[in-house]
mmJSON file of the N, C-alpha and C atoms, coordinates in Angstrom:
{"data_MODEL":{"atom_site":{
"group_PDB":["ATOM","ATOM","ATOM","ATOM","ATOM","ATOM","ATOM","ATOM","ATOM","ATOM","ATOM","ATOM","ATOM","ATOM","ATOM","ATOM","ATOM","ATOM","ATOM","ATOM","ATOM","ATOM","ATOM","ATOM","ATOM","ATOM","ATOM","ATOM","ATOM","ATOM","ATOM","ATOM","ATOM","ATOM","ATOM","ATOM","ATOM","ATOM","ATOM","ATOM","ATOM","ATOM","ATOM","ATOM","ATOM","ATOM","ATOM","ATOM","ATOM","ATOM","ATOM","ATOM","ATOM","ATOM","ATOM","ATOM","ATOM","ATOM","ATOM","ATOM","ATOM","ATOM","ATOM","ATOM","ATOM","ATOM","ATOM","ATOM","ATOM","ATOM","ATOM","ATOM","ATOM","ATOM","ATOM","ATOM","ATOM","ATOM","ATOM","ATOM","ATOM","ATOM","ATOM","ATOM","ATOM","ATOM","ATOM","ATOM","ATOM","ATOM","ATOM","ATOM","ATOM","ATOM","ATOM","ATOM","ATOM","ATOM","ATOM","ATOM","ATOM","ATOM","ATOM","ATOM","ATOM","ATOM","ATOM","ATOM","ATOM","ATOM","ATOM","ATOM","ATOM","ATOM","ATOM","ATOM","ATOM","ATOM","ATOM","ATOM","ATOM","ATOM","ATOM","ATOM","ATOM","ATOM","ATOM","ATOM","ATOM","ATOM","ATOM","ATOM","ATOM","ATOM","ATOM","ATOM","ATOM","ATOM","ATOM","ATOM","ATOM","ATOM","ATOM","ATOM","ATOM","ATOM","ATOM","ATOM","ATOM","ATOM","ATOM","ATOM","ATOM","ATOM","ATOM","ATOM","ATOM","ATOM","ATOM","ATOM","ATOM","ATOM","ATOM","ATOM","ATOM","ATOM","ATOM","ATOM","ATOM","ATOM","ATOM","ATOM","ATOM","ATOM","ATOM","ATOM","ATOM","ATOM","ATOM","ATOM","ATOM","ATOM","ATOM","ATOM","ATOM","ATOM","ATOM","ATOM","ATOM","ATOM","ATOM","ATOM","ATOM","ATOM","ATOM","ATOM","ATOM","ATOM","ATOM","ATOM","ATOM"],
"id":[1,2,3,4,5,6,7,8,9,10,11,12,13,14,15,16,17,18,19,20,21,22,23,24,25,26,27,28,29,30,31,32,33,34,35,36,37,38,39,40,41,42,43,44,45,46,47,48,49,50,51,52,53,54,55,56,57,58,59,60,61,62,63,64,65,66,67,68,69,70,71,72,73,74,75,76,77,78,79,80,81,82,83,84,85,86,87,88,89,90,91,92,93,94,95,96,97,98,99,100,101,102,103,104,105,106,107,108,109,110,111,112,113,114,115,116,117,118,119,120,121,122,123,124,125,126,127,128,129,130,131,132,133,134,135,136,137,138,139,140,141,142,143,144,145,146,147,148,149,150,151,152,153,154,155,156,157,158,159,160,161,162,163,164,165,166,167,168,169,170,171,172,173,174,175,176,177,178,179,180,181,182,183,184,185,186,187,188,189,190,191,192,193,194,195,196,197,198,199,200,201],
"type_symbol":["N","C","C","N","C","C","N","C","C","N","C","C","N","C","C","N","C","C","N","C","C","N","C","C","N","C","C","N","C","C","N","C","C","N","C","C","N","C","C","N","C","C","N","C","C","N","C","C","N","C","C","N","C","C","N","C","C","N","C","C","N","C","C","N","C","C","N","C","C","N","C","C","N","C","C","N","C","C","N","C","C","N","C","C","N","C","C","N","C","C","N","C","C","N","C","C","N","C","C","N","C","C","N","C","C","N","C","C","N","C","C","N","C","C","N","C","C","N","C","C","N","C","C","N","C","C","N","C","C","N","C","C","N","C","C","N","C","C","N","C","C","N","C","C","N","C","C","N","C","C","N","C","C","N","C","C","N","C","C","N","C","C","N","C","C","N","C","C","N","C","C","N","C","C","N","C","C","N","C","C","N","C","C","N","C","C","N","C","C","N","C","C","N","C","C","N","C","C","N","C","C"],
"label_atom_id":["N","CA","C","N","CA","C","N","CA","C","N","CA","C","N","CA","C","N","CA","C","N","CA","C","N","CA","C","N","CA","C","N","CA","C","N","CA","C","N","CA","C","N","CA","C","N","CA","C","N","CA","C","N","CA","C","N","CA","C","N","CA","C","N","CA","C","N","CA","C","N","CA","C","N","CA","C","N","CA","C","N","CA","C","N","CA","C","N","CA","C","N","CA","C","N","CA","C","N","CA","C","N","CA","C","N","CA","C","N","CA","C","N","CA","C","N","CA","C","N","CA","C","N","CA","C","N","CA","C","N","CA","C","N","CA","C","N","CA","C","N","CA","C","N","CA","C","N","CA","C","N","CA","C","N","CA","C","N","CA","C","N","CA","C","N","CA","C","N","CA","C","N","CA","C","N","CA","C","N","CA","C","N","CA","C","N","CA","C","N","CA","C","N","CA","C","N","CA","C","N","CA","C","N","CA","C","N","CA","C","N","CA","C","N","CA","C","N","CA","C","N","CA","C","N","CA","C","N","CA","C","N","CA","C"],
"label_alt_id":[null,null,null,null,null,null,null,null,null,null,null,null,null,null,null,null,null,null,null,null,null,null,null,null,null,null,null,null,null,null,null,null,null,null,null,null,null,null,null,null,null,null,null,null,null,null,null,null,null,null,null,null,null,null,null,null,null,null,null,null,null,null,null,null,null,null,null,null,null,null,null,null,null,null,null,null,null,null,null,null,null,null,null,null,null,null,null,null,null,null,null,null,null,null,null,null,null,null,null,null,null,null,null,null,null,null,null,null,null,null,null,null,null,null,null,null,null,null,null,null,null,null,null,null,null,null,null,null,null,null,null,null,null,null,null,null,null,null,null,null,null,null,null,null,null,null,null,null,null,null,null,null,null,null,null,null,null,null,null,null,null,null,null,null,null,null,null,null,null,null,null,null,null,null,null,null,null,null,null,null,null,null,null,null,null,null,null,null,null,null,null,null,null,null,null,null,null,null,null,null,null],
"label_comp_id":["MET","MET","MET","CYS","CYS","CYS","CYS","CYS","CYS","GLY","GLY","GLY","HIS","HIS","HIS","LYS","LYS","LYS","GLY","GLY","GLY","HIS","HIS","HIS","HIS","HIS","HIS","GLY","GLY","GLY","GLY","GLY","GLY","ARG","ARG","ARG","HIS","HIS","HIS","GLY","GLY","GLY","HIS","HIS","HIS","GLY","GLY","GLY","HIS","HIS","HIS","GLY","GLY","GLY","GLY","GLY","GLY","ASP","ASP","ASP","CYS","CYS","CYS","GLY","GLY","GLY","CYS","CYS","CYS","GLY","GLY","GLY","ARG","ARG","ARG","GLY","GLY","GLY","PHE","PHE","PHE","ARG","ARG","ARG","PHE","PHE","PHE","GLY","GLY","GLY","PRO","PRO","PRO","CYS","CYS","CYS","PHE","PHE","PHE","ALA","ALA","ALA","THR","THR","THR","ARG","ARG","ARG","GLU","GLU","GLU","GLU","GLU","GLU","LYS","LYS","LYS","VAL","VAL","VAL","SER","SER","SER","TRP","TRP","TRP","LEU","LEU","LEU","GLU","GLU","GLU","GLN","GLN","GLN","TYR","TYR","TYR","LEU","LEU","LEU","GLN","GLN","GLN","GLU","GLU","GLU","LEU","LEU","LEU","GLN","GLN","GLN","GLU","GLU","GLU","GLU","GLU","GLU","ALA","ALA","ALA","LYS","LYS","LYS","ALA","ALA","ALA","VAL","VAL","VAL","GLU","GLU","GLU","GLU","GLU","GLU","ARG","ARG","ARG","ILE","ILE","ILE","ALA","ALA","ALA","LYS","LYS","LYS","LEU","LEU","LEU","LYS","LYS","LYS","GLU","GLU","GLU","GLU","GLU","GLU"],
"label_asym_id":["A","A","A","A","A","A","A","A","A","A","A","A","A","A","A","A","A","A","A","A","A","A","A","A","A","A","A","A","A","A","A","A","A","A","A","A","A","A","A","A","A","A","A","A","A","A","A","A","A","A","A","A","A","A","A","A","A","A","A","A","A","A","A","A","A","A","A","A","A","A","A","A","A","A","A","A","A","A","A","A","A","A","A","A","A","A","A","A","A","A","A","A","A","A","A","A","A","A","A","A","A","A","A","A","A","A","A","A","A","A","A","A","A","A","A","A","A","A","A","A","A","A","A","A","A","A","A","A","A","A","A","A","A","A","A","A","A","A","A","A","A","A","A","A","A","A","A","A","A","A","A","A","A","A","A","A","A","A","A","A","A","A","A","A","A","A","A","A","A","A","A","A","A","A","A","A","A","A","A","A","A","A","A","A","A","A","A","A","A","A","A","A","A","A","A","A","A","A","A","A","A"],
"label_entity_id":["1","1","1","1","1","1","1","1","1","1","1","1","1","1","1","1","1","1","1","1","1","1","1","1","1","1","1","1","1","1","1","1","1","1","1","1","1","1","1","1","1","1","1","1","1","1","1","1","1","1","1","1","1","1","1","1","1","1","1","1","1","1","1","1","1","1","1","1","1","1","1","1","1","1","1","1","1","1","1","1","1","1","1","1","1","1","1","1","1","1","1","1","1","1","1","1","1","1","1","1","1","1","1","1","1","1","1","1","1","1","1","1","1","1","1","1","1","1","1","1","1","1","1","1","1","1","1","1","1","1","1","1","1","1","1","1","1","1","1","1","1","1","1","1","1","1","1","1","1","1","1","1","1","1","1","1","1","1","1","1","1","1","1","1","1","1","1","1","1","1","1","1","1","1","1","1","1","1","1","1","1","1","1","1","1","1","1","1","1","1","1","1","1","1","1","1","1","1","1","1","1"],
"label_seq_id":[1,1,1,2,2,2,3,3,3,4,4,4,5,5,5,6,6,6,7,7,7,8,8,8,9,9,9,10,10,10,11,11,11,12,12,12,13,13,13,14,14,14,15,15,15,16,16,16,17,17,17,18,18,18,19,19,19,20,20,20,21,21,21,22,22,22,23,23,23,24,24,24,25,25,25,26,26,26,27,27,27,28,28,28,29,29,29,30,30,30,31,31,31,32,32,32,33,33,33,34,34,34,35,35,35,36,36,36,37,37,37,38,38,38,39,39,39,40,40,40,41,41,41,42,42,42,43,43,43,44,44,44,45,45,45,46,46,46,47,47,47,48,48,48,49,49,49,50,50,50,51,51,51,52,52,52,53,53,53,54,54,54,55,55,55,56,56,56,57,57,57,58,58,58,59,59,59,60,60,60,61,61,61,62,62,62,63,63,63,64,64,64,65,65,65,66,66,66,67,67,67],
"pdbx_PDB_ins_code":[null,null,null,null,null,null,null,null,null,null,null,null,null,null,null,null,null,null,null,null,null,null,null,null,null,null,null,null,null,null,null,null,null,null,null,null,null,null,null,null,null,null,null,null,null,null,null,null,null,null,null,null,null,null,null,null,null,null,null,null,null,null,null,null,null,null,null,null,null,null,null,null,null,null,null,null,null,null,null,null,null,null,null,null,null,null,null,null,null,null,null,null,null,null,null,null,null,null,null,null,null,null,null,null,null,null,null,null,null,null,null,null,null,null,null,null,null,null,null,null,null,null,null,null,null,null,null,null,null,null,null,null,null,null,null,null,null,null,null,null,null,null,null,null,null,null,null,null,null,null,null,null,null,null,null,null,null,null,null,null,null,null,null,null,null,null,null,null,null,null,null,null,null,null,null,null,null,null,null,null,null,null,null,null,null,null,null,null,null,null,null,null,null,null,null,null,null,null,null,null,null],
"Cartn_x":[65.376,65.386,66.466,66.302,66.876,68.235,69.332,70.377,70.572,69.637,69.277,70.426,71.161,72.28,71.643,71.479,71.135,71.99,73.529,74.35,74.316,74.328,74.296,75.498,76.87,77.901,78.809,79.839,80.958,81.665,82.801,83.812,84.506,85.92,86.204,86.348,86.114,86.428,84.804,84.073,82.558,80.998,81.286,80.631,79.984,78.722,77.479,76.864,77.216,76.443,74.954,74.135,72.443,72.036,72.646,71.593,72.099,73.305,73.847,73.971,73.475,73.31,74.759,75.61,76.906,76.353,75.571,75.27,75.211,75.273,75.241,73.913,73.095,71.836,71.372,70.975,71.049,69.717,69.055,67.529,67.028,67.485,66.765,66.173,66.051,65.736,64.79,64.348,63.981,64.613,64.182,64.433,66.001,67.025,67.904,67.931,67.921,68.157,69.254,69.996,71.466,71.607,72.163,72.575,73.719,73.559,74.53,75.782,76.217,77.622,77.896,76.842,76.853,77.12,76.647,76.653,78.099,78.382,79.485,80.835,81.02,81.961,81.928,80.483,80.652,81.216,80.63,81.543,82.953,83.673,84.996,85.176,84.897,85.355,85.267,83.955,84.299,85.016,85.262,86.35,87.633,87.911,89.262,89.312,88.497,88.508,88.683,87.962,88.15,89.793,90.258,91.457,92.119,92.194,93.542,92.965,92.268,91.619,92.256,92.038,92.649,94.345,94.864,96.375,96.552,95.962,96.362,96.116,95.025,94.902,96.062,96.572,97.639,99.118,98.996,100.529,100.237,99.035,99.092,99.467,98.674,99.172,100.648,101.828,102.696,103.474,102.897,103.93,103.58,102.231,102.119,103.036,103.249,103.757,105.607,106.081,107.329,107.534,106.801,106.957,107.152],
"Cartn_y":[110.351,108.889,108.412,107.646,106.979,106.54,106.689,106.012,104.335,103.942,102.612,101.589,102.196,101.463,101.146,99.943,99.975,99.399,99.58,99.047,97.706,96.776,95.679,95.424,95.829,95.278,95.061,94.48,94.232,94.675,94.907,95.681,95.849,95.889,96.614,98.257,99.03,100.475,101.056,100.179,100.975,100.338,99.427,99.343,98.25,97.705,96.631,97.269,97.957,98.751,99.182,98.448,98.374,99.808,100.768,101.974,103.198,102.943,104.042,103.499,104.306,103.938,104.468,105.152,105.687,107.28,107.624,109.259,110.162,109.816,110.278,111.121,110.014,110.879,109.408,108.25,107.189,106.951,105.519,105.389,105.366,105.445,105.464,106.792,107.909,109.293,109.45,108.257,108.824,108.148,108.196,107.811,108.668,108.525,109.489,109.523,111.012,111.224,111.939,110.8,111.213,111.595,112.633,113.275,111.875,111.976,111.242,111.641,112.617,112.764,112.227,112.558,112.066,110.263,110.207,108.087,107.869,108.919,108.61,108.858,109.601,110.216,109.14,108.207,107.431,106.275,105.948,104.231,104.724,106.158,106.2,105.833,106.414,105.892,104.749,104.54,102.365,101.89,102.337,101.174,101.476,102.846,102.667,101.594,102.391,101.449,99.855,99.383,97.622,97.406,98.196,98.435,97.969,98.987,99.012,98.11,97.114,96.272,94.829,94.697,93.971,93.657,94.763,95.262,94.594,94.548,94.485,93.024,92.391,90.859,90.095,91.065,90.131,90.4,91.566,91.503,90.405,90.104,89.408,87.478,87.169,86.003,85.847,87.111,87.279,86.48,86.916,87.062,85.556,85.716,83.545,83.239,82.952,82.32,82.233,83.296,83.444,82.809,82.536,81.918,80.564],
"Cartn_z":[106.209,105.998,107.323,108.024,108.961,108.631,109.199,108.817,108.708,109.465,109.729,110.575,110.941,112.257,113.503,113.914,115.003,116.192,115.72,116.797,117.034,115.583,115.749,115.478,115.137,114.89,116.411,116.235,117.227,117.079,117.864,118.329,119.63,119.695,120.556,120.876,119.887,120.225,120.226,120.814,121.602,120.639,119.863,119.114,119.772,119.02,119.531,120.935,121.273,122.38,122.504,121.346,121.179,120.73,121.635,121.636,120.742,119.816,118.85,117.598,116.48,115.189,114.956,115.694,114.991,114.31,114.257,113.805,115.122,116.355,117.453,117.812,117.608,118.08,119.02,118.844,119.17,119.066,118.855,118.75,120.301,121.218,122.403,122.331,121.984,122.034,120.654,119.899,118.84,117.464,116.43,115.045,115.057,114.411,113.74,112.237,111.663,110.497,110.212,109.543,109.029,107.662,107.683,105.684,105.457,104.149,103.492,103.853,103.721,104.138,105.772,106.47,108.141,108.38,107.367,107.258,106.482,105.811,104.588,105.807,106.762,107.694,108.873,108.923,110.219,109.608,108.435,107.666,107.432,107.094,106.98,108.433,109.507,110.974,111.005,111.119,111.11,110.538,108.975,108.375,108.709,109.424,110.396,111.319,112.131,113.403,112.595,111.827,111.532,111.044,110.098,109.659,110.613,111.413,112.532,113.776,113.639,114.57,113.595,112.721,111.611,112.133,112.08,112.098,113.418,114.266,115.954,115.57,114.926,115.183,114.21,112.81,112.259,113.099,113.941,114.926,116.033,116.772,117.732,116.929,115.539,114.852,114.91,114.123,114.379,115.221,116.166,117.667,118.327,118.166,118.228,117.301,116.468,115.387,115.653,116.617,116.821,117.811,118.889,119.842,120.206],
"occupancy":[1.0,1.0,1.0,1.0,1.0,1.0,1.0,1.0,1.0,1.0,1.0,1.0,1.0,1.0,1.0,1.0,1.0,1.0,1.0,1.0,1.0,1.0,1.0,1.0,1.0,1.0,1.0,1.0,1.0,1.0,1.0,1.0,1.0,1.0,1.0,1.0,1.0,1.0,1.0,1.0,1.0,1.0,1.0,1.0,1.0,1.0,1.0,1.0,1.0,1.0,1.0,1.0,1.0,1.0,1.0,1.0,1.0,1.0,1.0,1.0,1.0,1.0,1.0,1.0,1.0,1.0,1.0,1.0,1.0,1.0,1.0,1.0,1.0,1.0,1.0,1.0,1.0,1.0,1.0,1.0,1.0,1.0,1.0,1.0,1.0,1.0,1.0,1.0,1.0,1.0,1.0,1.0,1.0,1.0,1.0,1.0,1.0,1.0,1.0,1.0,1.0,1.0,1.0,1.0,1.0,1.0,1.0,1.0,1.0,1.0,1.0,1.0,1.0,1.0,1.0,1.0,1.0,1.0,1.0,1.0,1.0,1.0,1.0,1.0,1.0,1.0,1.0,1.0,1.0,1.0,1.0,1.0,1.0,1.0,1.0,1.0,1.0,1.0,1.0,1.0,1.0,1.0,1.0,1.0,1.0,1.0,1.0,1.0,1.0,1.0,1.0,1.0,1.0,1.0,1.0,1.0,1.0,1.0,1.0,1.0,1.0,1.0,1.0,1.0,1.0,1.0,1.0,1.0,1.0,1.0,1.0,1.0,1.0,1.0,1.0,1.0,1.0,1.0,1.0,1.0,1.0,1.0,1.0,1.0,1.0,1.0,1.0,1.0,1.0,1.0,1.0,1.0,1.0,1.0,1.0,1.0,1.0,1.0,1.0,1.0,1.0],
"B_iso_or_equiv":[0.0,0.0,0.0,0.0,0.0,0.0,0.0,0.0,0.0,0.0,0.0,0.0,0.0,0.0,0.0,0.0,0.0,0.0,0.0,0.0,0.0,0.0,0.0,0.0,0.0,0.0,0.0,0.0,0.0,0.0,0.0,0.0,0.0,0.0,0.0,0.0,0.0,0.0,0.0,0.0,0.0,0.0,0.0,0.0,0.0,0.0,0.0,0.0,0.0,0.0,0.0,0.0,0.0,0.0,0.0,0.0,0.0,0.0,0.0,0.0,0.0,0.0,0.0,0.0,0.0,0.0,0.0,0.0,0.0,0.0,0.0,0.0,0.0,0.0,0.0,0.0,0.0,0.0,0.0,0.0,0.0,0.0,0.0,0.0,0.0,0.0,0.0,0.0,0.0,0.0,0.0,0.0,0.0,0.0,0.0,0.0,0.0,0.0,0.0,0.0,0.0,0.0,0.0,0.0,0.0,0.0,0.0,0.0,0.0,0.0,0.0,0.0,0.0,0.0,0.0,0.0,0.0,0.0,0.0,0.0,0.0,0.0,0.0,0.0,0.0,0.0,0.0,0.0,0.0,0.0,0.0,0.0,0.0,0.0,0.0,0.0,0.0,0.0,0.0,0.0,0.0,0.0,0.0,0.0,0.0,0.0,0.0,0.0,0.0,0.0,0.0,0.0,0.0,0.0,0.0,0.0,0.0,0.0,0.0,0.0,0.0,0.0,0.0,0.0,0.0,0.0,0.0,0.0,0.0,0.0,0.0,0.0,0.0,0.0,0.0,0.0,0.0,0.0,0.0,0.0,0.0,0.0,0.0,0.0,0.0,0.0,0.0,0.0,0.0,0.0,0.0,0.0,0.0,0.0,0.0,0.0,0.0,0.0,0.0,0.0,0.0],
"pdbx_formal_charge":[null,null,null,null,null,null,null,null,null,null,null,null,null,null,null,null,null,null,null,null,null,null,null,null,null,null,null,null,null,null,null,null,null,null,null,null,null,null,null,null,null,null,null,null,null,null,null,null,null,null,null,null,null,null,null,null,null,null,null,null,null,null,null,null,null,null,null,null,null,null,null,null,null,null,null,null,null,null,null,null,null,null,null,null,null,null,null,null,null,null,null,null,null,null,null,null,null,null,null,null,null,null,null,null,null,null,null,null,null,null,null,null,null,null,null,null,null,null,null,null,null,null,null,null,null,null,null,null,null,null,null,null,null,null,null,null,null,null,null,null,null,null,null,null,null,null,null,null,null,null,null,null,null,null,null,null,null,null,null,null,null,null,null,null,null,null,null,null,null,null,null,null,null,null,null,null,null,null,null,null,null,null,null,null,null,null,null,null,null,null,null,null,null,null,null,null,null,null,null,null,null],
"auth_seq_id":[1,1,1,2,2,2,3,3,3,4,4,4,5,5,5,6,6,6,7,7,7,8,8,8,9,9,9,10,10,10,11,11,11,12,12,12,13,13,13,14,14,14,15,15,15,16,16,16,17,17,17,18,18,18,19,19,19,20,20,20,21,21,21,22,22,22,23,23,23,24,24,24,25,25,25,26,26,26,27,27,27,28,28,28,29,29,29,30,30,30,31,31,31,32,32,32,33,33,33,34,34,34,35,35,35,36,36,36,37,37,37,38,38,38,39,39,39,40,40,40,41,41,41,42,42,42,43,43,43,44,44,44,45,45,45,46,46,46,47,47,47,48,48,48,49,49,49,50,50,50,51,51,51,52,52,52,53,53,53,54,54,54,55,55,55,56,56,56,57,57,57,58,58,58,59,59,59,60,60,60,61,61,61,62,62,62,63,63,63,64,64,64,65,65,65,66,66,66,67,67,67],
"auth_comp_id":["MET","MET","MET","CYS","CYS","CYS","CYS","CYS","CYS","GLY","GLY","GLY","HIS","HIS","HIS","LYS","LYS","LYS","GLY","GLY","GLY","HIS","HIS","HIS","HIS","HIS","HIS","GLY","GLY","GLY","GLY","GLY","GLY","ARG","ARG","ARG","HIS","HIS","HIS","GLY","GLY","GLY","HIS","HIS","HIS","GLY","GLY","GLY","HIS","HIS","HIS","GLY","GLY","GLY","GLY","GLY","GLY","ASP","ASP","ASP","CYS","CYS","CYS","GLY","GLY","GLY","CYS","CYS","CYS","GLY","GLY","GLY","ARG","ARG","ARG","GLY","GLY","GLY","PHE","PHE","PHE","ARG","ARG","ARG","PHE","PHE","PHE","GLY","GLY","GLY","PRO","PRO","PRO","CYS","CYS","CYS","PHE","PHE","PHE","ALA","ALA","ALA","THR","THR","THR","ARG","ARG","ARG","GLU","GLU","GLU","GLU","GLU","GLU","LYS","LYS","LYS","VAL","VAL","VAL","SER","SER","SER","TRP","TRP","TRP","LEU","LEU","LEU","GLU","GLU","GLU","GLN","GLN","GLN","TYR","TYR","TYR","LEU","LEU","LEU","GLN","GLN","GLN","GLU","GLU","GLU","LEU","LEU","LEU","GLN","GLN","GLN","GLU","GLU","GLU","GLU","GLU","GLU","ALA","ALA","ALA","LYS","LYS","LYS","ALA","ALA","ALA","VAL","VAL","VAL","GLU","GLU","GLU","GLU","GLU","GLU","ARG","ARG","ARG","ILE","ILE","ILE","ALA","ALA","ALA","LYS","LYS","LYS","LEU","LEU","LEU","LYS","LYS","LYS","GLU","GLU","GLU","GLU","GLU","GLU"],
"auth_asym_id":["A","A","A","A","A","A","A","A","A","A","A","A","A","A","A","A","A","A","A","A","A","A","A","A","A","A","A","A","A","A","A","A","A","A","A","A","A","A","A","A","A","A","A","A","A","A","A","A","A","A","A","A","A","A","A","A","A","A","A","A","A","A","A","A","A","A","A","A","A","A","A","A","A","A","A","A","A","A","A","A","A","A","A","A","A","A","A","A","A","A","A","A","A","A","A","A","A","A","A","A","A","A","A","A","A","A","A","A","A","A","A","A","A","A","A","A","A","A","A","A","A","A","A","A","A","A","A","A","A","A","A","A","A","A","A","A","A","A","A","A","A","A","A","A","A","A","A","A","A","A","A","A","A","A","A","A","A","A","A","A","A","A","A","A","A","A","A","A","A","A","A","A","A","A","A","A","A","A","A","A","A","A","A","A","A","A","A","A","A","A","A","A","A","A","A","A","A","A","A","A","A"],
"auth_atom_id":["N","CA","C","N","CA","C","N","CA","C","N","CA","C","N","CA","C","N","CA","C","N","CA","C","N","CA","C","N","CA","C","N","CA","C","N","CA","C","N","CA","C","N","CA","C","N","CA","C","N","CA","C","N","CA","C","N","CA","C","N","CA","C","N","CA","C","N","CA","C","N","CA","C","N","CA","C","N","CA","C","N","CA","C","N","CA","C","N","CA","C","N","CA","C","N","CA","C","N","CA","C","N","CA","C","N","CA","C","N","CA","C","N","CA","C","N","CA","C","N","CA","C","N","CA","C","N","CA","C","N","CA","C","N","CA","C","N","CA","C","N","CA","C","N","CA","C","N","CA","C","N","CA","C","N","CA","C","N","CA","C","N","CA","C","N","CA","C","N","CA","C","N","CA","C","N","CA","C","N","CA","C","N","CA","C","N","CA","C","N","CA","C","N","CA","C","N","CA","C","N","CA","C","N","CA","C","N","CA","C","N","CA","C","N","CA","C","N","CA","C","N","CA","C","N","CA","C","N","CA","C","N","CA","C"],
"pdbx_PDB_model_num":[1,1,1,1,1,1,1,1,1,1,1,1,1,1,1,1,1,1,1,1,1,1,1,1,1,1,1,1,1,1,1,1,1,1,1,1,1,1,1,1,1,1,1,1,1,1,1,1,1,1,1,1,1,1,1,1,1,1,1,1,1,1,1,1,1,1,1,1,1,1,1,1,1,1,1,1,1,1,1,1,1,1,1,1,1,1,1,1,1,1,1,1,1,1,1,1,1,1,1,1,1,1,1,1,1,1,1,1,1,1,1,1,1,1,1,1,1,1,1,1,1,1,1,1,1,1,1,1,1,1,1,1,1,1,1,1,1,1,1,1,1,1,1,1,1,1,1,1,1,1,1,1,1,1,1,1,1,1,1,1,1,1,1,1,1,1,1,1,1,1,1,1,1,1,1,1,1,1,1,1,1,1,1,1,1,1,1,1,1,1,1,1,1,1,1,1,1,1,1,1,1]
}}}
């Protein structure tokens, strides 16, 4: 089973490059076959990056409101 991710998500942490699904293999070199554990690991890492980015946005909003 292919992991199904095609690098469609954006973000400042290297996502959105279009060629890597997050499983470390990239679809440029053929279909990727990630295990459930690999998918969970990738999604957990991606969630952490999203949470960090959201925190940075919240901090920026707070700083702008102080000005």
